[in-house]
C-alpha positions in Angstrom: -2.1 4.6 22.4 0.3 1.7 23.0 3.2 3.9 21.8 5.4 1.0 20.6 6.8 2.7 17.5 7.1 6.2 16.3 8.0 5.2 12.7 5.6 3.2 10.5 6.2 1.6 7.1 3.5 0.6 4.6 4.8 -2.3 2.4 4.0 -2.2 -1.3 3.6 -4.9 -3.9 5.9 -7.8 -3.3 7.5 -6.2 -0.2 6.2 -8.3 2.6 9.3 -9.1 4.6 11.1 -6.1 6.2 11.9 -6.6 9.8 13.6 -9.4 11.7 12.9 -10.5 15.3 9.4 -9.1 15.2 6.2 -9.5 17.2 2.7 -9.1 15.8 0.1 -6.8 17.2 -3.5 -7.1 16.3 -5.3 -3.8 16.2 -9.0 -3.0 16.3 -10.0 0.3 14.9 -13.2 2.3 14.6 -13.0 1.7 10.9 -12.7 -2.0 10.9 -9.6 -4.2 10.7 -6.4 -3.1 8.9 -4.9 -5.1 6.1 -2.9 -7.3 8.4 -1.6 -7.4 12.0 1.2 -4.9 12.6 4.7 -6.3 12.8 6.8 -4.4 15.4 10.6 -4.6 15.3 13.6 -2.4 15.3 16.0 -0.8 12.8 19.2 0.5 14.3 17.6 0.3 17.7 14.6 2.4 16.6 11.1 0.8 17.0 9.3 0.5 13.6 5.8 -0.7 12.8 5.3 -2.5 9.5 2.0 -3.1 7.7 1.6 -4.6 4.2 -1.1 -2.4 2.7 -2.4 -5.2 0.4 -2.3 -7.8 3.1 0.3 -10.5 3.7 -0.9 -12.6 0.7 -1.6 -9.5 -1.5 -5.3 -10.4 -1.3 -6.6 -6.8 -1.2 -6.7 -4.9 -4.6 -6.0 -1.1 -4.3 -9.6 -0.1 -4.4 -10.5 -2.5 -1.5 -7.8 -1.5 1.0 -9.2 -0.1 4.2 -6.9 2.9 4.2 -8.5 4.5 7.2 -8.0 1.4 9.4 -4.4 1.1 8.2 -3.5 4.7 9.1 -5.4 4.6 12.3 -3.7 1.4 13.4 -0.3 3.0 13.1 -1.5 6.1 14.9 -2.7 3.8 17.8 0.9 2.4 18.1 2.3 5.9 18.5 3.5 6.4 15.0 4.3 10.0 14.0 6.2 9.3 10.8 5.1 7.1 7.9 7.3 5.9 5.0 5.1 4.8 2.1 7.2 2.8 -0.5 5.1 1.6 -3.5 5.3 0.1 -6.9 4.6 2.7 -9.6 4.7 3.3 -13.3 6.6 5.9 -15.2 5.0 8.6 -17.4 8.3 9.9 -18.7 11.1 8.2 -20.6 13.7 9.8 -18.4 12.2 8.1 -15.3 13.3 4.5 -15.9 12.2 1.2 -14.5 14.3 0.3 -11.5 14.8 3.9 -10.4 13.2 5.6 -7.5 11.1 8.8 -7.2 10.6 10.7 -4.0 7.4 12.4 -4.9 6.5 16.0 -3.9 3.1 16.3 -5.4 0.0 14.1 -5.9 -3.1 14.1 -8.1 -6.2 12.1 -7.1 -8.1 10.3 -9.9 -9.8 7.8 -7.6 -13.5 7.6 -6.9 -15.7 6.6 -3.9 -12.8 5.7 -1.6 -13.3 6.5 2.1 -10.9 9.4 2.3 -11.5 11.3 5.5 -11.8 10.7 9.2 -14.0 13.8 9.6 -17.5 13.2 8.4 -18.9 15.5 11.0 -20.2 16.9 13.2 -17.3 19.4 13.2 -16.4 20.5 9.7 -12.7 20.0 9.1 -10.7 21.3 6.1 -7.1 20.1 6.2 -4.5 21.7 3.9 -3.0 19.3 1.4 -1.2 21.8 -0.8 2.1 20.0 -0.1 1.2 16.3 0.3 4.5 15.0 1.5 6.6 15.9 4.6 9.2 18.5 3.8 11.5 17.1 6.5 11.3 13.5 5.4 11.7 14.0 1.7 15.3 15.3 1.7 16.3 12.5 4.2 14.9 9.9 1.8 16.7 11.4 -1.2 19.9 11.5 0.7 19.6 7.9 1.9 19.2 6.8 -1.7 22.0 8.9 -3.1 24.4 7.7 -0.4 23.7 4.1 -1.6 24.3 5.1 -5.3 20.7 4.5 -6.1 19.2 6.6 -8.8 16.6 8.8 -7.0 14.6 11.5 -8.7 14.2 14.3 -6.2 10.7 15.3 -7.1 7.7 14.1 -9.1 4.0 14.2 -9.3 2.2 10.9 -8.7 -1.3 10.5 -10.2 -3.3 8.0 -8.2 -5.8 6.0 -10.3 -8.7 3.9 -9.0 -7.5 0.5 -10.2 -7.5 -2.4 -10.2 -7.2 -2.0 -14.0 -4.3 -0.3 -15.7 -4.7 2.8 -17.8 -5.9 3.0 -21.4 -3.4 4.4 -23.9 -5.5 7.6 -24.1 -5.6 8.1 -20.3 -1.9 7.5 -20.1 -1.1 10.0 -22.8 -3.4 12.5 -21.0 -1.5 12.1 -17.7 1.8 12.4 -19.6 0.7 15.6 -21.4 -0.1 17.1 -18.0 3.5 16.8 -17.1 3.2 14.2 -14.4 6.0 11.6 -13.7 4.5 8.7 -11.8 1.3 6.7 -11.8 0.1 4.5 -8.9 -3.0 3.1 -7.3 -2.5 3.5 -3.5 -1.1 7.0 -2.7 -4.5 8.5 -2.3 -6.1 8.5 0.3 -3.2 6.9 2.2 -1.0 10.1 2.2 -4.0 12.4 2.9 -5.3 10.3 5.8 -1.9 10.5 7.5 -2.1 14.3 7.2 -5.6 14.3 8.8 -4.1 12.5 11.8 -1.1 14.9 11.9 1.4 12.1 10.9 4.3 12.9 8.6 4.3 10.9 5.3 6.9 10.4 2.7 6.6 8.4 -0.6 9.3 6.4 -2.2 8.1 5.2 -5.6 10.0 2.3 -7.2 9.4 2.5 -10.9 8.5 -0.9 -12.3 7.4 -0.1 -15.8 6.6 2.5 -18.4 2.9 3.3 -18.6 1.3 2.4 -21.9 1.0 6.0 -23.2 4.7 6.8 -22.9 6.0 7.5 -26.4 8.2 4.8 -27.7 7.1 2.4 -25.0 4.0 0.6 -26.3 3.9 -2.8 -24.5 1.0 -3.1 -22.1 2.1 -3.8 -18.6 0.9 -6.8 -16.6 0.8 -7.3 -12.8 3.3 -10.1 -13.2 5.7 -7.7 -14.9 5.3 -5.2 -12.0 6.0 -7.9 -9.4 9.1 -9.2 -11.3 10.7 -5.7 -11.4 9.7 -4.9 -7.8 11.1 -8.2 -6.4 14.3 -7.8 -8.3 14.8 -4.4 -6.5 13.5 -5.4 -3.1 17.0 -5.6 -1.6 17.8 -2.0 -2.8 14.6 -0.8 -1.3 15.4 -2.6 1.9 18.8 -1.0 2.1 17.3 2.4 1.4 14.8 2.0 4.2 17.4 0.8 6.6 19.5 3.8 5.8 16.6 6.2 6.1 15.1 5.1 9.4 18.1 6.1 11.6 18.3 9.5 9.9 14.8 10.5 11.1 15.1 12.8 14.1 12.9 12.1 17.1 11.8 15.7 17.3 9.7 16.9 14.4 10.5 20.2 12.8 7.8 20.3 10.1 4.2 21.5 9.8 2.7 18.0 9.6 2.2 17.7 13.4 0.0 20.8 13.4 -2.2 20.1 10.4 -5.4 20.5 12.3 -4.6 23.9 13.6 -7.1 26.3 12.1 -8.7 23.5 10.1 -11.9 23.2 12.0 -15.0 25.3 11.9 -16.1 25.1 15.5 -19.9 25.4 16.1 
């Protein structure tokens, strides 16, 4: 591993410029090329690797992202902690556009995505009961609160296949289940990080109400999502710049030992 950065950030929709004074690193992985070259820079003197998950020109729809290559590329640079901001829809009226949710749970409704590094020959079952790092979550929440940003301290994100948005019936179904957030990229991104024993925290920027939310009936468009995301880019940037220096160098969470006891040795 090159070991250039211990913290990685996946950019979400409309968030392609994060670091100043950067240099690019092209990474080859066993799973093909990542979405873009890595940009390596610093935040508060801390090396950070940034990768736009959809590509620099947003040319990769969510179902075509090479999630394995993206996570592997960060691992090769020495990354131990990943921050995964993303655009997301709200499934509850009290979770409003322009607000942030630091999710604590995840539901996978995708299909046919390459979602594991362990296809054999050693069978590997990694626990994913708590998808997000318990050490990074409170740090992200605190960073937002200190900036007077409305941050919901928990929430379940349901990850749908995309690239289409939900039908009204699907959206009402997800809302009836009690979930708060809907997105297209959190799975398998968060799980693949766990398989490589990398900490992962999600920061969802709510861009719209999903179509099944009672009282909010307008169908969302991608242009609407980008408009709200771009309007809040500076707040997200400030939150990330506040969060990165808070992350301790030494990890005190179970993420780094996720493979312990997970393998059935022959």
